[in-house]
MARGU-266369 format. One record per residue (C-alpha): residue number from 1; x, y, z. Coordinates in steps of 0.5 Angstrom, whole numbers. Example, Ala and Ser with C-alpha at 12.3 -4.5 7.8 and 13.67 -1.06 7.14 Angstrom:
R  1  25  -9  16
R  2  27  -2  14
This chain:
R  1  -73  160  21
R  2  -71  157  15
R  3  -75  151  14
R  4  -78  151  7
R  5  -85  153  6
R  6  -90  152  1
R  7  -95  158  -1
R  8  -100  154  3
R  9  -97  152  9
R  10  -103  147  11
R  11  -100  143  5
R  12  -93  143  7
R  13  -88  138  10
R  14  -81  136  9
R  15  -76  130  8
R  16  -72  126  12
R  17  -71  121  17
R  18  -74  115  20
R  19  -79  115  27
R  20  -84  110  25
R  21  -90  112  28
R  22  -93  106  32
R  23  -85  104  34
R  24  -84  101  41
R  25  -79  106  42
R  26  -83  112  41
R  27  -84  113  49
R  28  -76  113  50
R  29  -78  120  53
R  30  -73  124  49
R  31  -79  128  46
R  32  -83  128  53
R  33  -77  131  57
R  34  -76  137  52
R  35  -83  138  51
R  36  -84  138  59
R  37  -79  143  59
R  38  -82  148  54
R  39  -89  147  57
R  40  -87  148  64
R  41  -85  155  62
R  42  -92  157  59
R  43  -93  161  65
R  44  -86  164  65
R  45  -85  171  62
R  46  -79  169  59
R  47  -82  163  55
R  48  -79  161  49
R  49  -82  164  42
R  50  -87  159  38
R  51  -81  158  33
R  52  -76  156  38
R  53  -81  151  41
R  54  -82  148  34
R  55  -75  148  32
R  56  -73  144  39
R  57  -79  139  38
R  58  -76  138  31
R  59  -69  137  34
R  60  -72  132  39
R  61  -76  128  34
R  62  -70  128  30
R  63  -66  125  35
R  64  -71  120  37
R  65  -72  118  29
R  66  -64  116  29
R  67  -65  112  35
R  68  -71  108  33
R  69  -69  107  26
R  70  -62  104  28
R  71  -66  100  33
R  72  -70  97  27
R  73  -64  96  23
R  74  -61  92  28
R  75  -67  88  29
R  76  -67  86  22
R  77  -60  84  22
R  78  -58  90  17
R  79  -52  92  21
R  80  -47  87  20
R  81  -46  85  15
R  82  -49  91  11
R  83  -55  90  8
R  84  -56  87  1
R  85  -55  92  -5
R  86  -63  92  -7
R  87  -63  95  -14
R  88  -68  99  -17
R  89  -70  102  -24
R  90  -75  107  -27
R  91  -82  105  -27
R  92  -86  104  -33
R  93  -88  111  -36
R  94  -95  110  -35
R  95  -94  110  -28
R  96  -90  116  -27
R  97  -92  124  -27
R  98  -89  128  -33
R  99  -82  129  -33
R  100  -83  137  -33
R  101  -88  137  -27
R  102  -83  133  -23
R  103  -78  138  -25
R  104  -82  144  -23
R  105  -80  148  -29
R  106  -85  153  -32
R  107  -89  153  -38
R  108  -85  154  -45
R  109  -79  152  -41
R  110  -75  145  -43
R  111  -74  140  -38
R  112  -67  138  -36
R  113  -64  132  -38
R  114  -68  126  -36
R  115  -68  124  -29
R  116  -63  118  -27
R  117  -67  113  -23
R  118  -63  107  -24
R  119  -59  105  -18
R  120  -58  101  -12
R  121  -59  102  -4
R  122  -54  106  -3
R  123  -56  111  -9
R  124  -63  112  -6
R  125  -62  118  -2
R  126  -59  122  -9
R  127  -65  119  -13
R  128  -70  122  -8
R  129  -66  129  -8
R  130  -66  129  -16
R  131  -74  127  -15
R  132  -75  134  -12
R  133  -78  131  -6
R  134  -84  126  -8
R  135  -82  119  -9
R  136  -86  113  -10
R  137  -82  106  -8
R  138  -86  100  -11
R  139  -84  93  -11
R  140  -87  86  -10
R  141  -89  83  -3
R  142  -82  82  0
R  143  -78  86  -4
R  144  -75  90  1
R  145  -80  96  0
R  146  -80  98  8
R  147  -73  97  9
R  148  -71  101  3
R  149  -76  107  6
R  150  -72  106  13
R  151  -65  106  10
R  152  -67  113  6
R  153  -70  116  12
R  154  -63  114  16
R  155  -59  117  10
R  156  -63  124  10
R  157  -62  124  18
R  158  -55  123  17
R  159  -54  129  12
R  160  -60  133  15
R  161  -58  141  17
R  162  -62  143  23
R  163  -67  149  22
R  164  -67  147  15
R  165  -68  140  13
R  166  -75  137  15
R  167  -75  130  20
R  168  -77  124  16
R  169  -82  120  20
R  170  -85  113  18
R  171  -93  113  18
R  172  -96  106  17
R  173  -102  107  12
R  174  -106  101  15
R  175  -111  105  19
R  176  -111  111  15
R  177  -118  113  12
R  178  -118  118  7
R  179  -124  121  9
R  180  -120  124  14
R  181  -115  130  11
R  182  -108  127  10
R  183  -105  133  14
R  184  -110  132  20
R  185  -109  125  20
R  186  -101  126  20
R  187  -101  131  26
R  188  -106  126  30
R  189  -101  121  29
R  190  -95  125  31
R  191  -99  127  38
R  192  -102  120  39
R  193  -95  117  39
R  194  -90  122  41
R  195  -90  125  48
R  196  -91  132  49
R  197  -93  134  42
R  198  -100  135  44
R  199  -98  142  47
R  200  -102  148  45
R  201  -99  154  42
R  202  -102  161  40
R  203  -109  160  37
R  204  -110  153  40
R  205  -105  150  35
R  206  -102  144  37
R  207  -95  143  36
R  208  -96  136  32
R  209  -100  140  27
R  210  -95  146  27
R  211  -90  141  25
R  212  -94  138  19
R  213  -96  145  17
R  214  -90  149  17
R  215  -86  143  14
R  216  -82  141  19
R  217  -83  133  18
R  218  -83  129  12
R  219  -88  124  12
R  220  -85  117  9
R  221  -92  113  8
R  222  -91  106  8
R  223  -96  101  5
R  224  -101  104  1
R  225  -103  97  -1
R  226  -105  96  6
R  227  -111  101  5
R  228  -117  97  4
R  229  -117  96  -4
R  230  -124  100  -5
R  231  -120  106  -2
R  232  -114  107  -7
R  233  -117  112  -11
R  234  -120  117  -6
R  235  -113  116  -2
R  236  -109  118  -8
R  237  -114  124  -9
R  238  -112  126  -2
R  239  -105  125  -4
R  240  -105  129  -10
R  241  -109  135  -6
R  242  -104  136  -1
R  243  -98  136  -6
R  244  -93  136  0
R  245  -86  133  0
R  246  -87  125  1
R  247  -84  118  0
R  248  -89  113  -1
R  249  -89  105  -1
R  250  -93  100  -5
R  251  -94  94  -8
R  252  -93  95  -16
R  253  -100  91  -17
R  254  -104  96  -12
R  255  -101  102  -15
R  256  -101  101  -22
R  257  -109  99  -21
R  258  -110  105  -18
R  259  -106  110  -23
R  260  -107  107  -30
R  261  -113  110  -33
R  262  -113  115  -28
R  263  -108  120  -25
R  264  -102  118  -22
R  265  -99  121  -16
R  266  -97  129  -18
R  267  -90  131  -19
R  268  -87  124  -16
R  269  -82  120  -19
R  270  -83  112  -19
R  271  -78  107  -18
R  272  -79  99  -18
R  273  -75  95  -14
R  274  -72  89  -18
R  275  -71  82  -16
R  276  -64  80  -12
R  277  -59  79  -17
R  278  -55  72  -17
R  279  -48  76  -16
R  280  -51  80  -10
R  281  -53  74  -7
R  282  -47  71  -8
R  283  -43  77  -4
R  284  -49  77  1
R  285  -50  70  4
R  286  -43  68  5
R  287  -42  75  9
R  288  -48  73  14
R  289  -44  66  16
R  290  -41  67  23
R  291  -34  64  21
R  292  -30  63  15
R  293  -31  56  14
R  294  -39  57  15
R  295  -38  62  9
R  296  -34  58  5
R  297  -40  53  6
R  298  -45  58  3
R  299  -40  59  -3
R  300  -40  52  -4
R  301  -48  51  -4
R  302  -49  57  -9
R  303  -44  55  -14
R  304  -47  48  -14
R  305  -53  51  -15
R  306  -51  55  -21
R  307  -47  49  -24
R  308  -54  45  -25
R  309  -54  49  -32
R  310  -58  56  -33
R  311  -55  60  -28
R  312  -56  61  -21
R  313  -62  65  -23
R  314  -66  59  -26
R  315  -65  54  -21
R  316  -71  53  -16
R  317  -67  56  -10
R  318  -64  62  -14
R  319  -71  64  -16
R  320  -74  63  -9
R  321  -68  67  -6
R  322  -69  73  -11
R  323  -73  77  -5
R  324  -70  80  1
R  325  -75  77  5
R  326  -73  70  3
R  327  -66  72  3
R  328  -67  74  11
R  329  -71  68  12
R  330  -65  64  9
R  331  -60  67  14
R  332  -64  66  20
R  333  -65  59  18
R  334  -58  57  16
R  335  -53  62  18
R  336  -56  64  25
R  337  -59  57  26
R  338  -57  50  26
R  339  -59  47  19
R  340  -55  46  13
R  341  -56  50  7
R  342  -54  44  2
R  343  -61  41  3
R  344  -64  47  -1
R  345  -60  43  -7
R  346  -65  37  -7
R  347  -69  38  -13
R  348  -73  32  -11
R  349  -75  35  -4
R  350  -76  43  -7
R  351  -77  42  -14
R  352  -80  49  -15
R  353  -79  56  -12
R  354  -85  56  -8
R  355  -83  50  -5
R  356  -77  53  -3
R  357  -80  59  0
R  358  -85  55  4
R  359  -80  51  7
R  360  -76  57  9
R  361  -83  60  12
R  362  -84  54  16
R  363  -77  53  19
R  364  -76  61  21
R  365  -80  60  27
R  366  -76  54  29
R  367  -69  56  27
R  368  -70  63  31
R  369  -73  59  37
R  370  -67  54  37
R  371  -63  59  41
R  372  -64  60  48
R  373  -71  59  48
R  374  -75  58  54
R  375  -81  55  51
R  376  -81  48  46
R  377  -81  50  39
R  378  -88  46  38
R  379  -91  50  43
R  380  -88  57  40
R  381  -91  55  33
R  382  -98  54  36
R  383  -98  60  40
R  384  -96  64  35
R  385  -101  61  30
R  386  -106  63  35
R  387  -104  70  35
R  388  -103  70  27
R  389  -110  68  26
R  390  -113  73  31
R  391  -109  79  29
R  392  -113  84  25
R  393  -111  90  21
R  394  -108  94  28
R  395  -104  88  29
R  396  -104  84  36
R  397  -108  89  40
R  398  -108  86  47
R  399  -115  89  48
R  400  -118  85  42
R  401  -115  78  43
R  402  -121  77  48
R  403  -126  79  42
R  404  -122  74  37
R  405  -125  68  41
R  406  -131  65  39
R  407  -137  68  43
R  408  -139  62  46
R  409  -132  60  49
R  410  -132  67  52
R  411  -138  66  55
R  412  -136  59  58
R  413  -129  63  60
R  414  -133  67  65
R  415  -137  61  68
R  416  -132  59  74
R  417  -130  66  76
R  418  -137  68  76
R  419  -139  62  80
R  420  -134  63  85
R  421  -135  70  86
R  422  -143  69  87
R  423  -142  63  92
R  424  -137  67  96
R  425  -142  73  96
R  426  -148  69  97
R  427  -145  65  103
R  428  -142  71  107
R  429  -148  75  106
R  430  -154  70  107
R  431  -150  64  110
R  432  -155  59  107
R  433  -155  54  102
R  434  -161  57  98
R  435  -157  64  99
R  436  -151  62  96
R  437  -153  58  90
R  438  -158  63  89
R  439  -153  69  88
R  440  -148  64  85
R  441  -153  63  79
R  442  -155  70  79
R  443  -147  72  78
R  444  -146  66  73
R  445  -152  69  69
R  446  -149  76  69
R  447  -142  73  68
R  448  -144  69  62
R  449  -148  75  58
R  450  -142  80  60
R  451  -137  75  56
R  452  -142  74  50
R  453  -141  82  49
R  454  -135  85  46
R  455  -129  88  50
R  456  -130  96  50
R  457  -124  100  47
R  458  -119  101  52
R  459  -119  108  56
R  460  -114  111  61
R  461  -115  116  67
R  462  -112  122  69
R  463  -113  126  76
R  464  -110  132  72
R  465  -116  137  72
R  466  -112  143  68
R  467  -115  144  62
R  468  -121  139  63
R  469  -125  143  69
R  470  -131  144  65
R  471  -131  137  63
R  472  -130  135  70
R  473  -135  139  73
R  474  -140  137  68
R  475  -140  130  70
R  476  -140  131  77
R  477  -146  135  76
R  478  -150  131  71
R  479  -148  124  74
R  480  -153  124  80
R  481  -159  125  76
R  482  -158  118  73
R  483  -158  115  80
R  484  -163  120  83
R  485  -168  117  77
R  486  -167  110  80
R  487  -169  112  86
R  488  -175  116  83
R  489  -177  110  79
R  490  -175  104  83
R  491  -178  106  90
R  492  -186  106  87
R  493  -184  100  82
R  494  -182  96  87
R  495  -187  97  92
R  496  -192  96  86
R  497  -189  90  82
R  498  -184  87  87
R  499  -176  87  87
R  500  -175  84  80
R  501  -178  91  77
R  502  -172  94  80
R  503  -169  91  73
R  504  -173  96  69
R  505  -172  102  73
R  506  -164  101  73
R  507  -164  100  66
R  508  -168  106  64
R  509  -164  110  69
R  510  -158  107  67
R  511  -159  109  59
R  512  -161  116  62
R  513  -155  117  65
R  514  -151  114  59
R  515  -154  119  55
R  516  -152  125  60
R  517  -145  122  61
R  518  -144  122  53
R  519  -147  129  52
R  520  -142  131  58
R  521  -136  128  55
R  522  -136  132  49
R  523  -134  138  54
R  524  -128  135  55
R  525  -122  138  50
R  526  -119  131  49
R  527  -126  127  47
R  528  -127  125  40
R  529  -134  127  40
R  530  -137  120  43
R  531  -144  117  40
R  532  -149  118  44
R  533  -153  112  42
R  534  -147  108  44
R  535  -146  111  51
R  536  -154  110  52
R  537  -153  103  50
R  538  -148  102  55
R  539  -152  105  61
R  540  -158  101  59
R  541  -154  95  60
R  542  -150  97  66
R  543  -156  99  69
R  544  -160  93  68
R  545  -155  89  70
R  546  -154  93  77
R  547  -162  93  78
R  548  -162  86  77
R  549  -157  84  82
R  550  -160  88  87
R  551  -167  86  86
R  552  -164  78  87
R  553  -160  80  93
R  554  -167  83  96
R  555  -171  77  94
R  556  -165  72  97
R  557  -165  76  103
R  558  -173  76  104
R  559  -173  83  105
R  560  -180  87  104
R  561  -181  90  98
R  562  -179  96  98
R  563  -175  97  105
R  564  -173  103  107
R  565  -176  110  106
R  566  -177  114  99
R  567  -172  119  102
R  568  -167  114  103
R  569  -168  111  96
R  570  -167  118  93
R  571  -160  119  97
R  572  -158  112  95
R  573  -159  114  88
R  574  -155  120  89
R  575  -149  116  92
R  576  -149  111  86
R  577  -150  117  81
R  578  -144  121  84
R  579  -139  115  84
R  580  -140  113  77
R  581  -140  121  75
R  582  -133  121  79
R  583  -131  115  74
R  584  -133  119  68
R  585  -130  125  70
R  586  -123  122  71
R  587  -124  118  64
R  588  -120  120  58
R  589  -121  117  51
R  590  -115  114  48
R  591  -114  113  41
R  592  -112  106  39
R  593  -104  108  38
R  594  -104  114  44
R  595  -100  110  49
R  596  -94  108  45
R  597  -93  101  48
R  598  -98  95  49
R  599  -96  95  57
R  600  -97  102  58
R  601  -104  102  55
R  602  -106  96  59
R  603  -103  99  66
R  604  -107  106  64
R  605  -113  102  63
R  606  -112  97  69
R  607  -112  104  73
R  608  -118  106  71
R  609  -122  100  72
R  610  -119  99  79
R  611  -121  106  81
R  612  -128  105  78
R  613  -128  98  82
R  614  -127  102  89
R  615  -132  108  87
R  616  -138  103  84
R  617  -136  98  90
R  618  -137  103  95
R  619  -143  106  92
R  620  -147  99  92
R  621  -144  97  98
R  622  -147  103  102
R  623  -154  101  98
R  624  -154  94  101
R  625  -151  97  108
R  626  -157  101  109
R  627  -162  96  106
R  628  -159  90  110
R  629  -153  91  115
R  630  -146  93  115
R  631  -143  87  114
R  632  -147  85  108
R  633  -146  92  105
R  634  -138  90  106
R  635  -138  84  102
R  636  -143  86  97
R  637  -140  92  95
R  638  -133  88  94
R  639  -137  83  90
R  640  -140  89  86
R  641  -133  93  85
R  642  -130  86  82
R  643  -136  85  77
R  644  -135  92  75
R  645  -128  92  74
R  646  -128  85  70
R  647  -134  86  66
R  648  -134  94  64
R  649  -127  95  62
R  650  -122  92  57
R  651  -117  90  62
R  652  -122  85  66
R  653  -124  82  59
R  654  -116  81  58
R  655  -115  78  65
R  656  -121  73  64
R  657  -120  71  57
R  658  -113  72  55
R  659  -109  71  62
R  660  -113  65  64
R  661  -118  62  59
R  662  -113  61  53
R  663  -107  59  57
R  664  -112  53  60
R  665  -113  51  53
R  666  -106  51  51
R  667  -107  56  46
R  668  -103  62  49
R  669  -97  61  54
R  670  -99  63  62
R  671  -93  69  61
R  672  -96  72  55
R  673  -92  79  56
R  674  -85  75  57
R  675  -87  71  50
R  676  -89  77  46
R  677  -83  81  49
R  678  -78  75  47
R  679  -82  74  40
R  680  -80  82  39
R  681  -73  81  41
R  682  -72  75  36
R  683  -75  79  30
R  684  -81  75  29
R  685  -86  81  32
R  686  -84  88  31
R  687  -88  93  36
R  688  -93  98  32
R  689  -96  103  38
R  690  -100  99  43
R  691  -100  93  39
R  692  -95  88  36
R  693  -95  86  28
R  694  -91  80  25
R  695  -85  82  22
R  696  -88  81  15
R  697  -95  79  12
R  698  -92  72  9
R  699  -90  70  16
R  700  -96  71  19
R  701  -100  68  14
R  702  -96  62  14
R  703  -96  61  22
R  704  -104  62  21
R  705  -104  56  16
R  706  -101  51  21
């Protein structure tokens, strides 16, 4: 194996190519197929060596990187015509490491000639290689930092020698907390976003960890400025301690504020992206036109702007189009859209560069939706504005959209489905107006309370016990304990104080069950070490709600308190605990970016919710069947199952609030997935793991302000 390594292999990575962690194409299956083939051979005497597995995984990663990078450039309109040749210059000396340290020469040795860090986009690979493996790309917002990093990655991939050069992977830094070791976070991001890289090798090492530690991956860290400002210093300290080869992008202001008066990034050359030159603008914009007459129109507009005196760079339109972001927006609005670029020459309408920029930001969405759109432009802007206001640092995450709705509205959103569920259950079970109205009120109360709480993090399920047997057996063993506690406490309490006391018994037993479940979940090798306080609180809320519902049912049915024997209550408690224990056994924790596409994460969470609906509904149905009759057990079991699936899982909140409430209010379309996919295709959104993010923060800000 010839992959370069440092003296400390844990601090080593490598340099080349673009596989953006969180990219929507990351689930293409290329890596999955390769790794599955390797994993299937784990028990075979002729299985490949660990070095071979690493090499093959790196090759699969490189193939995916190539595909993902090319697709990104296609969506950004960088294929035809070729991208604008952004220029860059060396950063000020106080932002750059010493020349001798960048070169890596020994003490007392004179460094070679100064680094040549001035050039254009096509020169970025040569600059990176001259820098010796650590390069920082600075620029203002919209200056094209991410585009340059992506193009550098593709160049390095094209010249990569398999087995020698590492694979460049683009990591978005927005969710890195510097309290976590950088190499640990990088390995976890790889495992979360590329199928098969969590396979275990010798000594318990995961493939993703080995790929980072052994220098098979060059981290391209995009968006240093997206880290919370209070963490800049600790993030830079982490980057310096690892000393791995890397590429880092940041706004000039954020990086300068971090390193001035302190330490700069060790051994790193630093370049600053420059404004788009008028000559580059004159070459590029006419090439974006569809026909020669349209190209001539662009040429005439730019020439007219320059004739105003002072040159194109001193006019409002010329200064506004000095960043690649604004140039790309101008292309979308005028070259690909129906409008006439001559309107930009109206200095009464656009007296300043900011006025031109604001106009381009406002016209971008109408222009891209002018072409074969299923929706009206006004509706699109309203829906995108709603998403722009709701998006957070993780982007547009479907499991967080419900939480972005004000608490009061979330509670109201659950009113209608709760009343319907309660009324149908009460009518079929009791057959009287009092029973129907009473059960509708009970479920309404529970639904409104449920809506006021925030959605749980999305989780998935697996029926594969391999490697998780200890966790599964632990959950199945301890699950009935909480259920038994319901019977042990509930029977004497109900006999002494009436049905409503079952609410207290259910809450206490639920809290006990939650604590035990959280403790048992730590046996799962995939678990993240869940908070016992959080698990206990969840159990308390669920047990209280379940006990209250059963108590109200007993009161409405006119049952004696308690009905049945102590032994029956204990057995029923065991059944309830076992049902929920099975749900905990198949539950697998899901880090936010584990499932690479938004839809696949939603599907996996829906599967878990449906599974728990069946298990919970069956257990509660058995309770009602024993206490009342079989028909009532069937109806109430189905109702409880629906309530568990809707109220206890992110998918249920998404269904009620995002798929029903927000479309009813006109804030989102009914076909939300089709809308998001279409916005992605049009280049308004891009996919990052299980979430969507806006093409650029300035576009999001403009839409949110509408």
